N, C-alpha and C positions, 0 to 999 in steps of 0.2 A: 046637698052634692054639688051645685054648681060651685059653692063658696070654696069646697074645698079642692074644685078641678082648677079655677082658676089659676093660683099660684103654680101649680105644675104647669099649666097651659104657658105660662109665662115663661117659665125654664126652658120648656121647650122651646120656644121662639127664640131664646134666647142661644140654645144650644144650636137651632137651625142657622142663626144667624152668623155663628162665628166663621173667621178665614178658615180658608184650607190650611191654614199652619195648624189647626187645631185637632185634625185628623192624625200627627204625628204624636200628640200627648198622650198620656197613659190616663185613666180614668180620675185619679187623685188630681192631676195638673189641671183637666178639664173643671170640676167641680173649683178649685182653688179660683180659677178663672171667671168661672160663673159670680161665684160669691164676691170677687172684686167688684165687678159690675154692680151688683145688687147692693153693694154696699155705696157705691158711688150715683147709684139712681135713686130719684125719689119712688117710692111704692105708688101704684094707682090701683091697688088691690084691698083687699081687707088687709089692715094693719099688723104686721107679726109683731113677736116679742122682739123688742129691741135688743141685740146683742155688741158685742163687741169683737176685735179681732182673734183677743186668745181663744174666746169660747168659740168662735167658728173654726179656728184652726183646730181646736181640740177636737171638736165634731168630726171632721174630716178624717183627723189621725185617729180616732177611735172607731171609726165605722171601717176605715182602711186595715185596721189590725185583726179589729173582731171578724171581719169576713174573710181574711186570711186565714186564720186561728179555726174557723169552722170547714174551711177548705181542707187545710192540711189535715184536722181530724177525720174528716170523709177521707180522706184518702188512707189515714191510718188504720179506719176501721176494714177497708179492703185488703191493705198489705200488713199489718202488722201480724207477729206470729206470736208474739209475749202477750199473755192475758193481761197482766198489767198495763201494758201501753193500750190495750183495745179499751180496758174500763177508762182509763184517763182520754182515751179520743171522746169517749161517750161523754163525759163530765163536759168535756170542751165543746162538743155539740150543744149539748143542751145549756150550759152556763153563758157561752159568747152567742148563741142565738137570741137568748132571752135580753143579752144586753144588748144586741144590736138591733133590737125591736126596740128599746128604752131611747137610743142613739136618733134612731130613724125618728120616732116621734118628737124627742126634743128639737131636732133639727127641722122638721115639717112648722113646729109652732114658732120657730125664730126666721123661717123661709132662705136657711142653709140648705145649698146643694149637696149631697154627698157623693161618693163616688161610685159607681154603678157597678164595679168590681176590683180587687186588690190591684194596688198599682204594681208596677213592670217588675220592681225589687221582691214583692213579696212572691209575684208569679214563677220569678225563677227560683226563687226557693221550693214553689211546689215542684216545679218542672224538674228540679235536682232530685228532691225526694223522689219522687215518682220513678224514676229510672234503677233505683235501688229495690231489693229484696232480701226478704227473710231477715237475719239479724243484722245485717248491715242496714237495710231499712229502720227497723226499733230503735239502732244505736243513733242513726241518723237524727231519726225524728224526736227522740230525746233529747238529743242535744240541741237541736233547733227550738225544742221548747223551753229548756232551762235557760237559753239565751235569750229568748222571745221574751218570756215572762218576767225574768229580771229585769229587761228594757222596760217594758209595759208597767212594771209597778214603778218603776222611777217615773215613768211618762205622768202616771196619773197622780202622782205624789207633787210632781213640780206644778201638774195643771190645778192642784187642789188651791195650790197658793197662788195662782195668777188669776184664775177664772172668775169674775164679779158676780157672774147669774147664779143666783140663788139654787135655780133647780137644775140647773146643769152641776152646779159644784155638790149639791147632794146627791147626785147621780153618781159621781166620782166618788166621795167619800162613801157611799153605801157598795160600790163596786170594789174598791184595793180590797176589804178583807177576804172576797172571794179570789180576786187574782194572788194574792199572797198565800192563799190556800194551794190553788193550782201550783204554784211556784215551789212552793213546800213538798207536795205530793210528786211534782215531777223529779224534784231532787232527790228524793226516796228512792222511786223508780231508778233513777241512774245507777245510785250507790247500790241496788240489787242486782245490777245488770252484770254480767262475766265478760 
């Protein structure tokens, strides 16, 4: 138990020692800053799996996007009127929550700090969606999911070619078919909307 807490304690100390400028950064920027310090500093705790900048950046982006997907899906569960949209939201919560847990585990093994919440851009999307109701919400959510999954599939495919860490690459390659399924499913839902 102590071995597990030491890396988290070190991360907490790093967070606490950050300057006042850190308070204006969003969660992803803070994670990136901490990861830069970790890369430049020798480790005094249990040696994590060595990672490169591409792998670290991917894990941070995947965590950010995954958390945002779950939050938007939870919002859709509350506000969506279309049953297909509600079922899609259920799938997002289940699949992205599972993927988020894998990202957290991979990051922990590599001593990579992940954001605690989605970045400002993702939170803005959620805020804008939360103001919509009924069919307007359904349409806006579906459009956001089509765009988001197109971008996410592309990000994962690019990362697959760049990430050299075998376990992270395996996660990426195993996740791409699920993301492609989500993308096809949400495009079908969009076609069926009036």
